[in-house]
MOPAC internal coordinates of N, CA, C and O (Angstrom, degrees):
PM7 1SCF
backbone

  N    0.0000 0     0.00 0     0.00 0    0    0    0
  C    1.4461 1     0.00 0     0.00 0    1    0    0
  C    1.5311 1   109.93 1     0.00 0    2    1    0
  O    1.2310 1   120.62 1   -45.18 1    3    2    1
  N    1.3044 1   116.42 1   134.82 1    3    2    1
  C    1.4615 1   121.13 1  -178.62 1    5    3    2
  C    1.5244 1   110.33 1   -73.64 1    6    5    3
  O    1.2310 1   120.92 1   -37.38 1    7    6    5
  N    1.3165 1   115.84 1   142.62 1    7    6    5
  C    1.4599 1   122.14 1   175.89 1    9    7    6
  C    1.5169 1   108.81 1  -121.64 1   10    9    7
  O    1.2310 1   121.01 1   -29.70 1   11   10    9
  N    1.3219 1   115.67 1   150.30 1   11   10    9
  C    1.4528 1   121.19 1   179.18 1   13   11   10
  C    1.5212 1   109.36 1   -94.19 1   14   13   11
  O    1.2310 1   120.94 1   -51.16 1   15   14   13
  N    1.3285 1   115.80 1   128.84 1   15   14   13
  C    1.4564 1   122.45 1   179.27 1   17   15   14
  C    1.5161 1   110.52 1  -109.15 1   18   17   15
  O    1.2310 1   120.87 1   -38.31 1   19   18   17
  N    1.3130 1   115.93 1   141.69 1   19   18   17
  C    1.4595 1   122.64 1   170.98 1   21   19   18
  C    1.5215 1   107.31 1   -89.77 1   22   21   19
  O    1.2310 1   120.38 1   -48.73 1   23   22   21
  N    1.3285 1   116.87 1   131.27 1   23   22   21
  C    1.4594 1   121.80 1   178.06 1   25   23   22
  C    1.5240 1   106.99 1  -120.05 1   26   25   23
  O    1.2310 1   120.31 1   -67.23 1   27   26   25
  N    1.3249 1   117.02 1   112.77 1   27   26   25
  C    1.4628 1   121.65 1  -177.84 1   29   27   26
  C    1.5071 1   112.44 1  -113.26 1   30   29   27
  O    1.2310 1   121.28 1    -9.88 1   31   30   29
  N    1.3297 1   115.15 1   170.12 1   31   30   29
  C    1.4557 1   123.94 1   179.71 1   33   31   30
  C    1.5283 1   112.06 1    61.59 1   34   33   31
  O    1.2310 1   120.99 1  -143.01 1   35   34   33
  N    1.3222 1   115.70 1    36.99 1   35   34   33
  C    1.4622 1   120.20 1   178.79 1   37   35   34
  C    1.5229 1   111.18 1   -78.43 1   38   37   35
  O    1.2310 1   121.29 1   -33.01 1   39   38   37
  N    1.3114 1   115.14 1   146.99 1   39   38   37
  C    1.4532 1   121.06 1   171.07 1   41   39   38
  C    1.5256 1   108.02 1   -63.47 1   42   41   39
  O    1.2310 1   120.12 1   -33.82 1   43   42   41
  N    1.3141 1   117.37 1   146.18 1   43   42   41
  C    1.4591 1   120.49 1   177.90 1   45   43   42
  C    1.5251 1   111.20 1   -69.55 1   46   45   43
  O    1.2310 1   120.19 1   170.39 1   47   46   45
  N    1.3295 1   117.23 1    -9.61 1   47   46   45
  C    1.4636 1   121.67 1   176.68 1   49   47   46
  C    1.5267 1   112.42 1   -94.75 1   50   49   47
  O    1.2310 1   119.66 1   177.99 1   51   50   49
  N    1.3184 1   118.26 1    -2.01 1   51   50   49
  C    1.4696 1   121.60 1  -178.44 1   53   51   50
  C    1.5297 1   109.82 1   -62.45 1   54   53   51
  O    1.2310 1   121.33 1   -33.83 1   55   54   53
  N    1.3310 1   115.07 1   146.17 1   55   54   53
  C    1.4650 1   120.69 1   178.32 1   57   55   54
  C    1.5209 1   109.38 1  -120.65 1   58   57   55
  O    1.2310 1   121.04 1   -21.24 1   59   58   57
  N    1.3241 1   115.62 1   158.76 1   59   58   57
  C    1.4572 1   120.18 1   176.53 1   61   59   58
  C    1.5199 1   110.51 1   -61.61 1   62   61   59
  O    1.2310 1   120.20 1   140.84 1   63   62   61
  N    1.3207 1   117.23 1   -39.16 1   63   62   61
  C    1.4663 1   120.61 1  -179.80 1   65   63   62
  C    1.5303 1   111.16 1   -65.46 1   66   65   63
  O    1.2310 1   120.20 1   140.60 1   67   66   65
  N    1.3302 1   117.22 1   -39.40 1   67   66   65
  C    1.4609 1   120.85 1   177.45 1   69   67   66
  C    1.5158 1   112.08 1   -62.58 1   70   69   67
  O    1.2310 1   120.50 1   137.11 1   71   70   69
  N    1.3382 1   116.64 1   -42.89 1   71   70   69
  C    1.4666 1   120.17 1   177.68 1   73   71   70
  C    1.5232 1   111.05 1   -67.15 1   74   73   71
  O    1.2310 1   120.25 1   139.78 1   75   74   73
  N    1.3206 1   117.13 1   -40.22 1   75   74   73
  C    1.4697 1   120.41 1   178.69 1   77   75   74
  C    1.5253 1   110.06 1   -59.65 1   78   77   75
  O    1.2310 1   120.30 1   136.69 1   79   78   77
  N    1.3136 1   117.03 1   -43.31 1   79   78   77
  C    1.4704 1   121.33 1   179.18 1   81   79   78
  C    1.5252 1   110.90 1   -63.86 1   82   81   79
  O    1.2310 1   120.37 1   135.30 1   83   82   81
  N    1.3271 1   116.90 1   -44.70 1   83   82   81
  C    1.4612 1   121.41 1  -179.28 1   85   83   82
  C    1.5221 1   111.21 1   -62.87 1   86   85   83
  O    1.2310 1   119.78 1   130.39 1   87   86   85
  N    1.3256 1   118.03 1   -49.61 1   87   86   85
  C    1.4576 1   121.73 1  -174.49 1   89   87   86
  C    1.5278 1   112.97 1   -76.58 1   90   89   87
  O    1.2310 1   119.59 1   154.90 1   91   90   89
  N    1.3099 1   118.38 1   -25.10 1   91   90   89
  C    1.4671 1   120.44 1  -178.86 1   93   91   90
  C    1.5287 1   112.39 1   -68.19 1   94   93   91
  O    1.2310 1   119.98 1   167.66 1   95   94   93
  N    1.3169 1   117.64 1   -12.34 1   95   94   93
  C    1.4615 1   121.07 1   174.35 1   97   95   94
  C    1.5282 1   111.45 1   -67.10 1   98   97   95
  O    1.2310 1   120.39 1   161.68 1   99   98   97
  N    1.3420 1   116.86 1   -18.32 1   99   98   97
  C    1.4570 1   121.61 1  -174.18 1  101   99   98
  C    1.5175 1   114.24 1  -114.79 1  102  101   99
  O    1.2310 1   119.87 1  -179.81 1  103  102  101
  N    1.3291 1   117.86 1     0.19 1  103  102  101
  C    1.4547 1   121.71 1   178.19 1  105  103  102
  C    1.5126 1   110.74 1   159.38 1  106  105  103
  O    1.2310 1   121.03 1    -6.12 1  107  106  105
  N    1.3158 1   115.64 1   173.88 1  107  106  105
  C    1.4593 1   120.89 1  -179.05 1  109  107  106
  C    1.5293 1   110.10 1   -72.10 1  110  109  107
  O    1.2310 1   120.72 1   -55.25 1  111  110  109
  N    1.3301 1   116.23 1   124.75 1  111  110  109
  C    1.4550 1   122.16 1   179.69 1  113  111  110
  C    1.5251 1   108.50 1   -92.51 1  114  113  111
  O    1.2310 1   120.83 1   -57.45 1  115  114  113
  N    1.3292 1   116.01 1   122.55 1  115  114  113
  C    1.4613 1   122.24 1  -179.58 1  117  115  114
  C    1.5241 1   111.46 1   -85.85 1  118  117  115
  O    1.2310 1   120.28 1   136.92 1  119  118  117
  N    1.3393 1   117.07 1   -43.08 1  119  118  117
  C    1.4662 1   120.45 1   179.97 1  121  119  118
  C    1.5197 1   110.60 1  -155.09 1  122  121  119
  O    1.2310 1   121.25 1   -24.10 1  123  122  121
  N    1.3263 1   115.22 1   155.90 1  123  122  121
  C    1.4609 1   123.27 1   175.96 1  125  123  122
  C    1.5215 1   106.89 1  -136.90 1  126  125  123
  O    1.2310 1   120.50 1   -46.25 1  127  126  125
  N    1.3196 1   116.65 1   133.75 1  127  126  125
  C    1.4716 1   119.26 1   175.25 1  129  127  126
  C    1.5244 1   109.44 1  -143.42 1  130  129  127
  O    1.2310 1   121.10 1   -48.74 1  131  130  129
  N    1.3188 1   115.50 1   131.26 1  131  130  129
  C    1.4582 1   122.54 1   176.16 1  133  131  130
  C    1.5152 1   108.27 1  -102.95 1  134  133  131
  O    1.2310 1   120.41 1   -44.11 1  135  134  133
  N    1.3165 1   116.82 1   135.89 1  135  134  133
  C    1.4538 1   121.30 1  -178.06 1  137  135  134
  C    1.5273 1   110.18 1   -85.43 1  138  137  135
  O    1.2310 1   121.68 1   -40.84 1  139  138  137
  N    1.3297 1   114.38 1   139.16 1  139  138  137
  C    1.4554 1   121.21 1   177.24 1  141  139  138
  C    1.5174 1   109.53 1  -127.18 1  142  141  139
  O    1.2310 1   120.86 1   -24.02 1  143  142  141
  N    1.3076 1   115.97 1   155.98 1  143  142  141
  C    1.4543 1   121.77 1   176.84 1  145  143  142
  C    1.5213 1   108.66 1   -67.51 1  146  145  143
  O    1.2310 1   119.91 1   -50.21 1  147  146  145
  N    1.3176 1   117.77 1   129.79 1  147  146  145
  C    1.4707 1   119.80 1  -175.61 1  149  147  146
  C    1.5159 1   112.70 1   -69.06 1  150  149  147
  O    1.2310 1   119.60 1   155.26 1  151  150  149
  N    1.3275 1   118.37 1   -24.74 1  151  150  149
  C    1.4630 1   120.20 1  -179.46 1  153  151  150
  C    1.5245 1   113.17 1   -86.77 1  154  153  151
  O    1.2310 1   120.78 1   137.85 1  155  154  153
  N    1.3371 1   116.11 1   -42.15 1  155  154  153
  C    1.4696 1   119.50 1  -175.09 1  157  155  154
  C    1.5210 1   113.53 1  -101.59 1  158  157  155
  O    1.2310 1   120.08 1   159.68 1  159  158  157
  N    1.3369 1   117.46 1   -20.32 1  159  158  157
  C    1.4586 1   120.39 1  -176.70 1  161  159  158
  C    1.5195 1   113.49 1    78.80 1  162  161  159
  O    1.2310 1   120.14 1  -177.42 1  163  162  161
  N    1.3134 1   117.34 1     2.58 1  163  162  161
  C    1.4753 1   121.18 1  -179.87 1  165  163  162
  C    1.5205 1   110.07 1   -78.02 1  166  165  163
  O    1.2310 1   120.73 1   -29.75 1  167  166  165
  N    1.3471 1   116.21 1   150.25 1  167  166  165
  C    1.4704 1   119.92 1   178.10 1  169  167  166
  C    1.5227 1   111.27 1   -62.10 1  170  169  167
  O    1.2310 1   120.77 1   -33.79 1  171  170  169
  N    1.3398 1   116.14 1   146.21 1  171  170  169
  C    1.4661 1   121.50 1   179.72 1  173  171  170
  C    1.5235 1   112.53 1  -100.11 1  174  173  171
  O    1.2310 1   119.54 1   175.40 1  175  174  173
  N    1.3369 1   118.49 1    -4.60 1  175  174  173
  C    1.4572 1   120.85 1   175.59 1  177  175  174
  C    1.5152 1   115.04 1    88.88 1  178  177  175
  O    1.2310 1   120.30 1  -166.98 1  179  178  177
  N    1.3441 1   117.03 1    13.02 1  179  178  177
  C    1.4523 1   119.19 1   174.90 1  181  179  178
  C    1.5231 1   109.23 1  -150.68 1  182  181  179
  O    1.2310 1   121.73 1   -14.46 1  183  182  181
  N    1.3203 1   114.30 1   165.54 1  183  182  181
  C    1.4553 1   119.62 1  -179.99 1  185  183  182
  C    1.5154 1   110.49 1  -164.82 1  186  185  183
  O    1.2310 1   121.24 1    10.94 1  187  186  185
  N    1.3281 1   115.23 1  -169.06 1  187  186  185
  C    1.4539 1   121.56 1  -177.42 1  189  187  186
  C    1.5180 1   109.94 1  -136.84 1  190  189  187
  O    1.2310 1   121.29 1   -37.34 1  191  190  189
  N    1.3232 1   115.15 1   142.66 1  191  190  189
  C    1.4627 1   122.61 1   174.60 1  193  191  190
  C    1.5171 1   106.70 1  -126.17 1  194  193  191
  O    1.2310 1   120.53 1   -51.06 1  195  194  193
  N    1.3113 1   116.60 1   128.94 1  195  194  193
  C    1.4583 1   121.16 1   174.91 1  197  195  194
  C    1.5187 1   106.74 1  -106.46 1  198  197  195
  O    1.2310 1   121.01 1   -53.52 1  199  198  197
  N    1.3437 1   115.67 1   126.48 1  199  198  197
  C    1.4600 1   119.02 1  -173.53 1  201  199  198
  C    1.5169 1   112.91 1  -157.94 1  202  201  199
  O    1.2310 1   121.65 1   -17.68 1  203  202  201
  N    1.3169 1   114.45 1   162.32 1  203  202  201
  C    1.4620 1   122.17 1   170.26 1  205  203  202
  C    1.5257 1   107.33 1   -79.34 1  206  205  203
  O    1.2310 1   120.08 1   -22.74 1  207  206  205
  N    1.3129 1   117.46 1   157.26 1  207  206  205
  C    1.4608 1   122.72 1   175.35 1  209  207  206
  C    1.5303 1   112.32 1    58.26 1  210  209  207
  O    1.2310 1   121.00 1  -135.05 1  211  210  209
  N    1.3146 1   115.70 1    44.95 1  211  210  209
  C    1.4611 1   121.42 1  -176.80 1  213  211  210
  C    1.5245 1   112.73 1   -62.24 1  214  213  211
  O    1.2310 1   120.37 1   143.55 1  215  214  213
  N    1.3213 1   116.90 1   -36.45 1  215  214  213
  C    1.4712 1   119.89 1  -178.18 1  217  215  214
  C    1.5290 1   111.71 1   -60.15 1  218  217  215
  O    1.2310 1   120.33 1   139.87 1  219  218  217
  N    1.3306 1   116.98 1   -40.13 1  219  218  217
  C    1.4711 1   120.54 1   178.86 1  221  219  218
  C    1.5244 1   110.32 1   -65.08 1  222  221  219
  O    1.2310 1   120.44 1   140.38 1  223  222  221
  N    1.3146 1   116.77 1   -39.62 1  223  222  221
  C    1.4646 1   120.59 1   179.44 1  225  223  222
  C    1.5245 1   110.84 1   -65.85 1  226  225  223
  O    1.2310 1   120.41 1   138.97 1  227  226  225
  N    1.3280 1   116.82 1   -41.03 1  227  226  225
  C    1.4659 1   120.32 1   178.43 1  229  227  226
  C    1.5258 1   109.74 1   -61.58 1  230  229  227
  O    1.2310 1   120.70 1   131.60 1  231  230  229
  N    1.3154 1   116.27 1   -48.40 1  231  230  229
  C    1.4669 1   120.71 1  -178.40 1  233  231  230
  C    1.5258 1   111.69 1   -60.62 1  234  233  231
  O    1.2310 1   120.69 1   141.58 1  235  234  233
  N    1.3176 1   116.29 1   -38.42 1  235  234  233
  C    1.4627 1   119.71 1  -175.62 1  237  235  234
  C    1.5331 1   113.18 1   -83.90 1  238  237  235
  O    1.2310 1   119.71 1   147.58 1  239  238  237
  N    1.3308 1   118.16 1   -32.42 1  239  238  237
  C    1.4617 1   119.71 1  -168.51 1  241  239  238
  C    1.5250 1   115.62 1  -109.64 1  242  241  239
  O    1.2310 1   119.38 1   164.62 1  243  242  241
  N    1.3287 1   118.79 1   -15.38 1  243  242  241
  C    1.4649 1   118.75 1   178.11 1  245  243  242
  C    1.5198 1   109.05 1   -64.23 1  246  245  243
  O    1.2310 1   120.67 1   -50.90 1  247  246  245
  N    1.3212 1   116.32 1   129.10 1  247  246  245
  C    1.4687 1   124.88 1  -177.36 1  249  247  246
  C    1.5310 1   113.59 1    71.48 1  250  249  247
  O    1.2310 1   119.62 1  -174.95 1  251  250  249
  N    1.3326 1   118.33 1     5.05 1  251  250  249
  C    1.4632 1   120.74 1   176.88 1  253  251  250
  C    1.5235 1   109.10 1   -79.79 1  254  253  251
  O    1.2310 1   120.81 1   -39.45 1  255  254  253
  N    1.3245 1   116.06 1   140.55 1  255  254  253
  C    1.4511 1   120.14 1   179.16 1  257  255  254
  C    1.5222 1   110.47 1   -74.22 1  258  257  255
  O    1.2310 1   121.23 1   -48.13 1  259  258  257
  N    1.3236 1   115.25 1   131.87 1  259  258  257
  C    1.4624 1   122.69 1   177.38 1  261  259  258
  C    1.5220 1   106.91 1  -140.41 1  262  261  259
  O    1.2310 1   120.73 1   -62.41 1  263  262  261
  N    1.3219 1   116.22 1   117.59 1  263  262  261
  C    1.4645 1   122.60 1  -178.36 1  265  263  262
  C    1.5257 1   112.00 1    54.34 1  266  265  263
  O    1.2310 1   121.15 1  -138.55 1  267  266  265
  N    1.3333 1   115.40 1    41.45 1  267  266  265
  C    1.4578 1   120.99 1   174.83 1  269  267  266
  C    1.5197 1   116.18 1    83.47 1  270  269  267
  O    1.2310 1   119.40 1  -175.03 1  271  270  269
  N    1.3394 1   118.74 1     4.97 1  271  270  269
  C    1.4599 1   121.98 1  -179.24 1  273  271  270
  C    1.5207 1   109.60 1  -129.36 1  274  273  271
  O    1.2310 1   119.96 1   -35.47 1  275  274  273
  N    1.3331 1   117.68 1   144.53 1  275  274  273
  C    1.4643 1   122.68 1   176.57 1  277  275  274
  C    1.5237 1   108.58 1   -82.09 1  278  277  275
  O    1.2310 1   120.31 1   -67.00 1  279  278  277
  N    1.3202 1   117.01 1   113.00 1  279  278  277
  C    1.4618 1   121.94 1  -177.00 1  281  279  278
  C    1.5196 1   112.19 1   -66.41 1  282  281  279
  O    1.2310 1   120.98 1   -31.47 1  283  282  281
  N    1.3145 1   115.74 1   148.53 1  283  282  281
  C    1.4610 1   123.33 1   169.26 1  285  283  282
  C    1.5229 1   105.03 1  -111.22 1  286  285  283
  O    1.2310 1   120.16 1   -65.34 1  287  286  285
  N    1.3120 1   117.30 1   114.66 1  287  286  285
  C    1.4666 1   121.63 1  -176.76 1  289  287  286
  C    1.5205 1   108.59 1  -123.66 1  290  289  287
  O    1.2310 1   120.64 1   -53.29 1  291  290  289
  N    1.3453 1   116.38 1   126.71 1  291  290  289
  C    1.4582 1   121.40 1  -179.41 1  293  291  290
  C    1.5229 1   108.96 1  -157.02 1  294  293  291
  O    1.2310 1   120.96 1   -14.61 1  295  294  293
  N    1.3280 1   115.77 1   165.39 1  295  294  293
  C    1.4626 1   120.30 1   175.14 1  297  295  294
  C    1.5251 1   107.92 1   -63.02 1  298  297  295
  O    1.2310 1   120.36 1   -47.58 1  299  298  297
  N    1.3234 1   116.93 1   132.42 1  299  298  297
  C    1.4657 1   121.24 1   179.26 1  301  299  298
  C    1.5250 1   109.09 1   -71.44 1  302  301  299
  O    1.2310 1   120.68 1   -40.45 1  303  302  301
  N    1.3141 1   116.30 1   139.55 1  303  302  301
  C    1.4592 1   121.76 1   175.62 1  305  303  302
  C    1.5152 1   108.59 1  -101.52 1  306  305  303
  O    1.2310 1   121.11 1   -32.10 1  307  306  305
  N    1.3230 1   115.49 1   147.90 1  307  306  305
  C    1.4609 1   119.96 1   178.09 1  309  307  306
  C    1.5218 1   109.41 1   -65.43 1  310  309  307
  O    1.2310 1   121.24 1   -40.00 1  311  310  309
  N    1.2967 1   115.23 1   140.00 1  311  310  309
  C    1.4508 1   121.85 1   179.07 1  313  311  310
  C    1.5287 1   108.89 1   -77.68 1  314  313  311
  O    1.2310 1   120.58 1   -42.23 1  315  314  313
  N    1.3255 1   116.50 1   137.77 1  315  314  313
  C    1.4621 1   120.98 1   177.66 1  317  315  314
  C    1.5209 1   108.91 1   -66.98 1  318  317  315
  O    1.2310 1   120.15 1   -35.13 1  319  318  317
  N    1.3101 1   117.31 1   144.87 1  319  318  317
  C    1.4734 1   119.05 1   175.91 1  321  319  318
  C    1.5173 1   110.16 1   -56.54 1  322  321  319
  O    1.2310 1   120.24 1   -35.51 1  323  322  321
  N    1.3039 1   117.14 1   144.49 1  323  322  321
  C    1.4669 1   121.65 1  -174.15 1  325  323  322
  C    1.5184 1   113.40 1   -54.62 1  326  325  323
  O    1.2310 1   119.32 1   141.60 1  327  326  325
  N    1.3119 1   118.90 1   -38.40 1  327  326  325
  C    1.4580 1   121.34 1  -177.81 1  329  327  326
  C    1.5136 1   113.85 1   -69.84 1  330  329  327
  O    1.2310 1   119.64 1   161.33 1  331  330  329
  N    1.3298 1   118.29 1   -18.67 1  331  330  329
  C    1.4592 1   121.43 1  -175.67 1  333  331  330
  C    1.5160 1   113.72 1   -95.71 1  334  333  331
  O    1.2310 1   119.98 1   177.70 1  335  334  333
  N    1.3219 1   117.63 1    -2.30 1  335  334  333
  C    1.4571 1   119.03 1  -178.25 1  337  335  334
  C    1.5156 1   109.98 1   -81.36 1  338  337  335
  O    1.2310 1   121.05 1   -43.35 1  339  338  337
  N    1.3113 1   115.60 1   136.65 1  339  338  337
  C    1.4581 1   119.80 1   175.60 1  341  339  338
  C    1.5130 1   108.69 1   -91.85 1  342  341  339
  O    1.2310 1   120.95 1    22.81 1  343  342  341
  N    1.2901 1   115.78 1  -157.19 1  343  342  341
  C    1.4418 1   119.70 1   173.82 1  345  343  342
  C    1.5148 1   113.16 1   104.83 1  346  345  343
  O    1.2310 1   121.72 1     2.80 1  347  346  345
  N    1.2794 1   114.32 1  -177.20 1  347  346  345
  C    1.4580 1   122.76 1  -171.72 1  349  347  346
  C    1.5224 1   113.24 1   -59.59 1  350  349  347
  O    1.2310 1   120.02 1   136.41 1  351  350  349
  N    1.3217 1   117.56 1   -43.59 1  351  350  349
  C    1.4534 1   119.31 1  -175.08 1  353  351  350
  C    1.5162 1   114.11 1   -90.03 1  354  353  351
  O    1.2310 1   120.04 1  -173.38 1  355  354  353
  N    1.3123 1   117.52 1     6.62 1  355  354  353
  C    1.4571 1   119.76 1   176.57 1  357  355  354
  C    1.5245 1   107.18 1   -69.71 1  358  357  355
  O    1.2310 1   120.35 1   -62.30 1  359  358  357
  N    1.2989 1   116.93 1   117.70 1  359  358  357
  C    1.4599 1   120.50 1  -171.37 1  361  359  358
  C    1.5194 1   113.92 1   -81.48 1  362  361  359
  O    1.2310 1   120.25 1   169.96 1  363  362  361
  N    1.3075 1   117.13 1   -10.04 1  363  362  361
  C    1.4555 1   118.78 1  -179.64 1  365  363  362
  C    1.5068 1   111.55 1   -79.51 1  366  365  363
  O    1.2310 1   120.51 1   -27.10 1  367  366  365
  N    1.3133 1   116.63 1   152.90 1  367  366  365
  C    1.4547 1   122.25 1   172.97 1  369  367  366
  C    1.5140 1   113.06 1    63.00 1  370  369  367
  O    1.2310 1   121.29 1    20.99 1  371  370  369
  N    1.2870 1   115.13 1  -159.01 1  371  370  369
  C    1.4492 1   119.97 1  -179.53 1  373  371  370
  C    1.5146 1   109.61 1    77.23 1  374  373  371
  O    1.2310 1   119.88 1   -22.52 1  375  374  373
  N    1.2368 1   117.83 1   157.48 1  375  374  373
  C    1.4513 1   119.31 1  -178.34 1  377  375  374
  C    1.4989 1   110.11 1  -105.53 1  378  377  375
  O    1.2310 1   121.58 1    38.53 1  379  378  377
  N    1.2335 1   114.58 1  -141.47 1  379  378  377
  C    1.4325 1   126.80 1   164.96 1  381  379  378
  C    1.5047 1   119.36 1    47.71 1  382  381  379
  O    1.2310 1   122.21 1    30.49 1  383  382  381
  N    1.2592 1   113.37 1  -149.51 1  383  382  381
  C    1.4399 1   121.55 1  -173.36 1  385  383  382
  C    1.5167 1   109.37 1    77.67 1  386  385  383
  O    1.2310 1   120.38 1   -22.72 1  387  386  385
  N    1.2811 1   116.88 1   157.28 1  387  386  385
  C    1.4626 1   123.53 1   175.67 1  389  387  386
  C    1.5266 1   113.19 1    52.24 1  390  389  387
  O    1.2310 1   120.28 1  -137.04 1  391  390  389
  N    1.3199 1   117.07 1    42.96 1  391  390  389
  C    1.4566 1   121.26 1   179.01 1  393  391  390
  C    1.5261 1   108.95 1   -70.84 1  394  393  391
  O    1.2310 1   121.24 1   -55.50 1  395  394  393
  N    1.3106 1   115.23 1   124.50 1  395  394  393
  C    1.4594 1   119.67 1   178.88 1  397  395  394
  C    1.5171 1   110.11 1  -130.83 1  398  397  395
  O    1.2310 1   120.25 1  -139.80 1  399  398  397
  N    1.3254 1   117.12 1    40.20 1  399  398  397
  C    1.4530 1   120.21 1  -173.77 1  401  399  398
  C    1.5100 1   115.01 1   -84.92 1  402  401  399
  O    1.2310 1   119.19 1   166.87 1  403  402  401
  N    1.3132 1   119.16 1   -13.13 1  403  402  401
  C    1.4592 1   119.76 1  -177.85 1  405  403  402
  C    1.5196 1   112.03 1   -88.75 1  406  405  403
  O    1.2310 1   120.57 1   -16.79 1  407  406  405
  N    1.3082 1   116.51 1   163.21 1  407  406  405
  C    1.4764 1   121.38 1  -179.13 1  409  407  406
  C    1.5177 1   111.06 1   -60.94 1  410  409  407
  O    1.2310 1   120.69 1   146.46 1  411  410  409
  N    1.2955 1   116.30 1   -33.54 1  411  410  409
  C    1.4563 1   120.31 1  -175.53 1  413  411  410
  C    1.5254 1   111.53 1   -59.21 1  414  413  411
  O    1.2310 1   120.10 1   149.93 1  415  414  413
  N    1.3095 1   117.42 1   -30.07 1  415  414  413
  C    1.4495 1   121.04 1  -177.34 1  417  415  414
  C    1.5215 1   112.19 1  -103.96 1  418  417  415
  O    1.2310 1   119.91 1  -165.35 1  419  418  417
  N    1.3020 1   117.79 1    14.65 1  419  418  417
  C    1.4505 1   120.97 1   176.87 1  421  419  418
  C    1.5113 1   114.06 1    83.91 1  422  421  419
  O    1.2310 1   120.52 1  -169.78 1  423  422  421
  N    1.3212 1   116.61 1    10.22 1  423  422  421
  C    1.4614 1   119.85 1   179.79 1  425  423  422
  C    1.5106 1   110.83 1   -82.10 1  426  425  423
  O    1.2310 1   120.91 1    -4.64 1  427  426  425
  N    1.2944 1   115.86 1   175.36 1  427  426  425
  C    1.4522 1   121.94 1  -179.71 1  429  427  426
  C    1.5228 1   110.18 1   -68.93 1  430  429  427
  O    1.2310 1   119.76 1   -39.61 1  431  430  429
  N    1.2890 1   118.06 1   140.39 1  431  430  429
  C    1.4611 1   122.95 1   175.23 1  433  431  430
  C    1.5239 1   108.28 1   -78.95 1  434  433  431
  O    1.2310 1   119.81 1   -59.70 1  435  434  433
  N    1.3212 1   117.97 1   120.30 1  435  434  433
  C    1.4579 1   121.80 1  -175.61 1  437  435  434
  C    1.5267 1   113.43 1   -88.04 1  438  437  435
  O    1.2310 1   119.60 1  -173.12 1  439  438  437
  N    1.3252 1   118.37 1     6.88 1  439  438  437
  C    1.4670 1   119.85 1   178.60 1  441  439  438
  C    1.5139 1   109.75 1   -78.61 1  442  441  439
  O    1.2310 1   120.30 1   -33.94 1  443  442  441
  N    1.3533 1   117.04 1   146.06 1  443  442  441
  C    1.4666 1   121.39 1  -179.08 1  445  443  442
  C    1.4806 1   110.74 1   -97.10 1  446  445  443
  O    1.2310 1   120.10 1   180.00 1  447  446  445

């Protein structure tokens, strides 16, 4: 059964064909995809390889130099649904914003 691998720390010059050639040494490669920035189209430095015999590829290629960079190779994890992610840009909840408490913005002066 094919497994999806996360490939990180890729050179921005890496190609799908180059990764396919590298990983096919360790099993049948089903697919290769390199991630690009949706606005600029520039490479983001990571991608995914779906292949048979993923464990052998991880053992052989994790931390191996490829095009001048030490690869990070691991089993890909499913991405959390967009609505369930927390963090800074999560627009739900949180308080604040629009603070107008200082004199400069016409708020009440808090000095006694």
